[in-house]
Each structure stands twice: as structure tokens, then as C-alpha cells.
FIZA-846236 format. One record per residue (C-alpha): x, y, z. Coordinates in Angstrom, 1 decimal. Layout:
N
+--------+--------+--------+
:     px :     py :     pz :
+--------+--------+--------+
:      X :      Y :      Z :
...
+--------+--------+--------+
//
This chain:
236
+--------+--------+--------+
:     px :     py :     pz :
+--------+--------+--------+
:  -88.3 :    3.7 :   62.5 :
:  -84.8 :    3.6 :   60.9 :
:  -81.4 :    3.2 :   62.5 :
:  -77.9 :    4.1 :   61.3 :
:  -74.4 :    3.6 :   62.6 :
:  -72.5 :    6.8 :   62.3 :
:  -69.3 :    8.4 :   63.4 :
:  -69.7 :   11.8 :   65.1 :
:  -67.2 :   13.6 :   67.3 :
:  -68.0 :   14.0 :   71.0 :
:  -70.9 :   16.2 :   72.0 :
:  -68.8 :   19.0 :   73.3 :
:  -65.9 :   18.8 :   70.8 :
:  -65.1 :   22.1 :   69.0 :
:  -65.7 :   20.5 :   65.6 :
:  -69.1 :   19.3 :   66.7 :
:  -70.1 :   22.8 :   68.0 :
:  -68.9 :   24.4 :   64.7 :
:  -70.7 :   21.9 :   62.5 :
:  -73.9 :   22.3 :   64.6 :
:  -73.9 :   26.1 :   64.1 :
:  -73.3 :   25.7 :   60.4 :
:  -76.1 :   23.1 :   60.1 :
:  -78.3 :   25.0 :   62.6 :
:  -79.1 :   21.8 :   64.4 :
:  -77.5 :   19.4 :   66.8 :
:  -78.2 :   15.6 :   66.5 :
:  -77.9 :   15.5 :   70.3 :
:  -80.1 :   18.4 :   71.3 :
:  -82.0 :   20.0 :   68.3 :
:  -82.1 :   23.5 :   66.8 :
:  -78.9 :   25.7 :   67.1 :
:  -78.3 :   29.3 :   66.3 :
:  -76.8 :   29.8 :   62.8 :
:  -73.5 :   31.2 :   61.6 :
:  -73.5 :   34.3 :   59.3 :
:  -71.8 :   33.6 :   56.0 :
:  -70.7 :   36.7 :   54.1 :
:  -72.0 :   36.7 :   50.6 :
:  -74.8 :   34.2 :   51.3 :
:  -78.2 :   35.0 :   52.7 :
:  -79.7 :   33.1 :   55.6 :
:  -82.3 :   31.7 :   53.2 :
:  -79.6 :   30.4 :   50.9 :
:  -77.7 :   28.8 :   53.7 :
:  -80.8 :   27.2 :   55.1 :
:  -81.6 :   25.8 :   51.7 :
:  -78.1 :   24.5 :   51.1 :
:  -78.0 :   22.8 :   54.5 :
:  -81.5 :   21.4 :   54.5 :
:  -80.6 :   17.8 :   53.7 :
:  -77.5 :   17.4 :   55.9 :
:  -79.3 :   19.2 :   58.7 :
:  -82.0 :   16.4 :   58.8 :
:  -79.3 :   13.7 :   59.2 :
:  -77.2 :   15.6 :   61.7 :
:  -73.4 :   16.0 :   61.6 :
:  -72.0 :   12.6 :   60.9 :
:  -70.0 :   10.3 :   58.7 :
:  -71.9 :    7.2 :   57.4 :
:  -70.5 :    3.9 :   58.5 :
:  -73.7 :    1.8 :   58.2 :
:  -76.3 :    3.6 :   56.2 :
:  -79.9 :    4.0 :   57.5 :
:  -81.9 :    0.8 :   57.6 :
:  -85.2 :   -0.6 :   58.9 :
:  -84.8 :   -3.5 :   61.3 :
:  -85.1 :   -7.0 :   59.9 :
:  -87.7 :   -9.4 :   61.3 :
:  -86.5 :  -11.3 :   64.4 :
:  -84.2 :   -8.5 :   65.5 :
:  -84.7 :   -5.6 :   67.9 :
:  -83.3 :   -2.2 :   68.7 :
:  -82.1 :   -3.5 :   72.0 :
:  -80.1 :   -6.3 :   70.3 :
:  -78.7 :   -3.9 :   67.8 :
:  -77.5 :   -1.5 :   70.5 :
:  -76.0 :   -4.4 :   72.5 :
:  -74.2 :   -5.7 :   69.4 :
:  -72.7 :   -2.3 :   68.7 :
:  -71.5 :   -2.0 :   72.3 :
:  -69.9 :   -5.4 :   72.0 :
:  -68.3 :   -4.5 :   68.7 :
:  -66.7 :   -1.2 :   69.7 :
:  -65.3 :   -2.7 :   72.9 :
:  -62.6 :   -4.4 :   70.8 :
:  -61.8 :   -1.4 :   68.6 :
:  -58.7 :    0.9 :   69.0 :
:  -59.0 :    4.6 :   68.4 :
:  -57.1 :    6.2 :   65.5 :
:  -56.9 :    9.7 :   64.0 :
:  -57.8 :   11.1 :   60.6 :
:  -56.9 :   14.5 :   59.2 :
:  -59.9 :   16.3 :   57.6 :
:  -60.4 :   19.2 :   55.3 :
:  -63.2 :   20.9 :   53.5 :
:  -63.5 :   19.3 :   50.1 :
:  -66.0 :   18.4 :   47.3 :
:  -67.9 :   15.1 :   47.4 :
:  -70.4 :   14.2 :   44.6 :
:  -71.4 :   17.8 :   44.0 :
:  -71.6 :   18.7 :   47.7 :
:  -69.2 :   20.2 :   50.2 :
:  -68.1 :   18.0 :   53.0 :
:  -65.3 :   17.2 :   55.5 :
:  -63.1 :   14.6 :   53.7 :
:  -59.8 :   12.9 :   54.4 :
:  -56.9 :   15.3 :   53.9 :
:  -54.6 :   12.9 :   51.9 :
:  -54.9 :    9.1 :   51.8 :
:  -57.8 :    7.6 :   53.7 :
:  -56.3 :    5.7 :   56.7 :
:  -56.5 :    1.9 :   56.3 :
:  -57.9 :    1.6 :   59.8 :
:  -60.9 :    3.6 :   58.6 :
:  -61.5 :    1.3 :   55.7 :
:  -61.2 :   -1.7 :   57.9 :
:  -63.6 :   -0.3 :   60.5 :
:  -66.2 :    0.7 :   57.9 :
:  -66.1 :   -2.7 :   56.2 :
:  -66.3 :   -4.6 :   59.4 :
:  -69.4 :   -2.6 :   60.5 :
:  -71.1 :   -3.1 :   57.1 :
:  -70.7 :   -6.9 :   57.3 :
:  -71.3 :   -7.5 :   61.0 :
:  -74.5 :   -5.5 :   61.3 :
:  -76.1 :   -6.5 :   58.0 :
:  -78.2 :   -9.1 :   59.7 :
:  -80.1 :   -6.3 :   61.4 :
:  -81.0 :   -4.7 :   58.1 :
:  -84.4 :   -5.3 :   56.4 :
:  -84.2 :   -5.7 :   52.6 :
:  -84.7 :   -2.6 :   50.6 :
:  -88.1 :   -1.9 :   49.2 :
:  -88.5 :   -0.9 :   45.5 :
:  -89.0 :    2.7 :   46.6 :
:  -85.8 :    2.7 :   48.6 :
:  -83.9 :    1.3 :   45.7 :
:  -85.3 :    3.9 :   43.4 :
:  -84.3 :    6.7 :   45.7 :
:  -80.7 :    5.7 :   45.2 :
:  -81.1 :    6.3 :   41.4 :
:  -79.5 :    2.9 :   40.5 :
:  -79.2 :    3.8 :   36.8 :
:  -76.6 :    6.4 :   37.8 :
:  -74.5 :    4.0 :   39.8 :
:  -71.3 :    2.2 :   38.7 :
:  -71.5 :   -1.6 :   38.3 :
:  -69.8 :   -2.1 :   41.7 :
:  -72.0 :    0.5 :   43.4 :
:  -75.1 :   -1.3 :   42.0 :
:  -73.9 :   -4.6 :   43.3 :
:  -73.3 :   -3.0 :   46.7 :
:  -76.8 :   -1.6 :   46.7 :
:  -78.3 :   -5.0 :   46.0 :
:  -76.1 :   -6.9 :   48.5 :
:  -75.6 :   -4.5 :   51.3 :
:  -78.4 :   -1.9 :   50.9 :
:  -76.0 :    1.0 :   50.2 :
:  -73.8 :    1.8 :   47.1 :
:  -70.8 :    3.3 :   48.9 :
:  -69.2 :    0.5 :   50.8 :
:  -65.9 :   -1.4 :   50.7 :
:  -63.9 :   -0.2 :   47.6 :
:  -66.5 :    2.5 :   47.0 :
:  -66.4 :    3.8 :   50.6 :
:  -65.2 :    7.4 :   50.9 :
:  -65.3 :    8.9 :   54.4 :
:  -67.2 :   12.2 :   54.4 :
:  -69.1 :   14.5 :   56.7 :
:  -71.6 :   16.3 :   54.6 :
:  -72.0 :   20.0 :   55.0 :
:  -74.2 :   21.0 :   52.1 :
:  -76.6 :   19.6 :   49.6 :
:  -75.7 :   19.6 :   45.9 :
:  -74.7 :   23.0 :   44.6 :
:  -74.3 :   24.7 :   41.3 :
:  -70.7 :   24.6 :   40.1 :
:  -70.5 :   28.4 :   40.1 :
:  -71.3 :   28.5 :   43.8 :
:  -68.9 :   25.9 :   45.0 :
:  -65.7 :   27.9 :   45.1 :
:  -67.1 :   30.8 :   47.1 :
:  -68.9 :   28.5 :   49.6 :
:  -65.8 :   26.2 :   49.9 :
:  -63.7 :   29.3 :   50.8 :
:  -66.3 :   30.4 :   53.4 :
:  -66.4 :   26.9 :   54.9 :
:  -62.6 :   26.7 :   55.1 :
:  -62.5 :   29.9 :   57.1 :
:  -65.1 :   28.5 :   59.5 :
:  -63.8 :   24.9 :   59.9 :
:  -60.0 :   25.2 :   59.4 :
:  -59.4 :   26.5 :   63.0 :
:  -61.0 :   23.3 :   64.4 :
:  -59.2 :   21.0 :   61.9 :
:  -55.6 :   21.7 :   62.9 :
:  -55.3 :   18.3 :   64.6 :
:  -56.4 :   14.9 :   63.4 :
:  -60.0 :   14.0 :   64.4 :
:  -60.0 :   11.1 :   66.8 :
:  -62.2 :    8.2 :   65.7 :
:  -62.8 :    6.8 :   69.1 :
:  -66.5 :    6.0 :   69.2 :
:  -69.5 :    5.0 :   67.0 :
:  -73.0 :    6.3 :   67.5 :
:  -76.4 :    4.7 :   67.0 :
:  -78.7 :    7.2 :   65.3 :
:  -82.5 :    6.8 :   65.1 :
:  -85.2 :    8.3 :   62.8 :
:  -88.8 :    8.1 :   63.8 :
:  -90.2 :    8.5 :   60.3 :
:  -88.8 :    9.1 :   56.8 :
:  -89.6 :   12.8 :   57.1 :
:  -88.2 :   13.3 :   60.6 :
:  -84.7 :   14.2 :   61.6 :
:  -82.1 :   11.8 :   62.9 :
:  -81.0 :   12.0 :   66.5 :
:  -78.2 :   10.4 :   68.5 :
:  -79.7 :    7.5 :   70.5 :
:  -76.4 :    6.4 :   72.1 :
:  -72.7 :    6.8 :   71.7 :
:  -70.4 :    3.8 :   72.3 :
:  -66.8 :    4.5 :   72.9 :
:  -64.0 :    2.2 :   71.7 :
:  -62.5 :    0.0 :   74.4 :
:  -59.3 :    2.0 :   74.9 :
:  -61.1 :    5.3 :   74.5 :
:  -63.7 :    4.3 :   77.1 :
:  -61.0 :    3.7 :   79.7 :
:  -59.3 :    7.1 :   79.0 :
:  -62.5 :    9.1 :   78.5 :
:  -61.5 :   10.2 :   75.0 :
:  -64.9 :    9.6 :   73.5 :
:  -67.1 :   11.1 :   76.3 :
:  -70.3 :   12.5 :   74.9 :
+--------+--------+--------+
//
């Protein structure tokens, strides 16, 4: 069993619905009917979305981990509920952009400092729940391809892209050939731009679970930030 702390919009948010149709899967409910993309076959789209489909629509805040000895899923969930009760909602403008050879929703302009602070706080506070990486888990991150700071992050925090290396992104495709990126980005902008007219509210964090390494991630529970819980902004 693995756990992850992710951001995902509320269950019935238009952005969630659009992303679920693109990925052909909901992290809340399972399979979803696909969207037709002109110029791309259903097989091509299925292949391009295979990896993000398994993880569900999300932005990584604390990357997937196995539980450390002496901890429990119940304690992790309780700690997350306690943590978010002190958090204040904020917005981030998103756009379709490129991220490490993939297409993703990324910050439109400078990444909000509130986002960096939130991500860093989660990485630190919940690291006691994370079991050390195995050699196989380290190898999957291709450490020889990482920058020195990313490699230090991997060794210390179990994930390369934290703190100064953190870039908010909500992955939409696997890695693509350069010649396909322009056409697919234009298609995704047509699909997603209508639901990205307003900043996306970061008003909750979700605990995701994965039964085995080959199985998909599902939303276990969504915890709304304190002010959002009172106003109902982060209802699932």
C-alpha cells in the first residue's frame, strides 16, 4: 500500500470533470467516457494518458510513499486533518504548458509564494510517515539524470522535486515526441481553457491511496482547509 498527499479540485468542479474525461478516469469513481481529440486516434490518446490516468488528476504535494514502521494510515489521516485546519485558501491561475516533456496544467505566471510554503510544509511535516526508499524505488527516479539538488532531495525527502525544485503541475500526458507537442497542446488548450478562466482555488488536500504498485490511485479522503470548510468551498 502506498499513500500520497495531493491537491485535486472538488469532485464536481468543472475542471475535475474536464480532466476526468481527458484521462478517461476519475480518482473518485473510476472509468469515465473519453473526449474525442481531432487529429489523434483513441488509441493514441489512451497511450498518451496511460501514466497520468493511473495516478488520477492531481498535483503532487507529498509524493507517493510506503508507511514507516510505527505509523498507521489512521494517524496519517488524522495528522492531515489537523494540518489543513490551520491553512487558508488561495488561488492560482493555471494554463496548459510543458513540463519535462509532458503536457500539464502549470502556473500561469509566477508560482504563488503561498503554494511554495504549503508544499514545503507538507513535505517536512509528513516525512515521519514515509518509509525509506528501497534501491528499486531510487533507481526508478533515474538518479543519474537528476541535478545535484534534486539528488539531495531524493536522498533526504524521497522525491527530487521539493523546495527550490518544486514546480506545481497537474499532469495530462506522458512524455511525447517533440513533433507531437504543439498539436496536442493546441488541442488541450481548446479543451481546458474554458474551465481555466478563473484562478483555481487551493482549498483542500486529498489523501490518495494505491493498493499495489500496478494499481491505480484513488481518493481516500479530502480535507478542506479551515476557512474553506466553514464556507463549503472545498466540498467533495
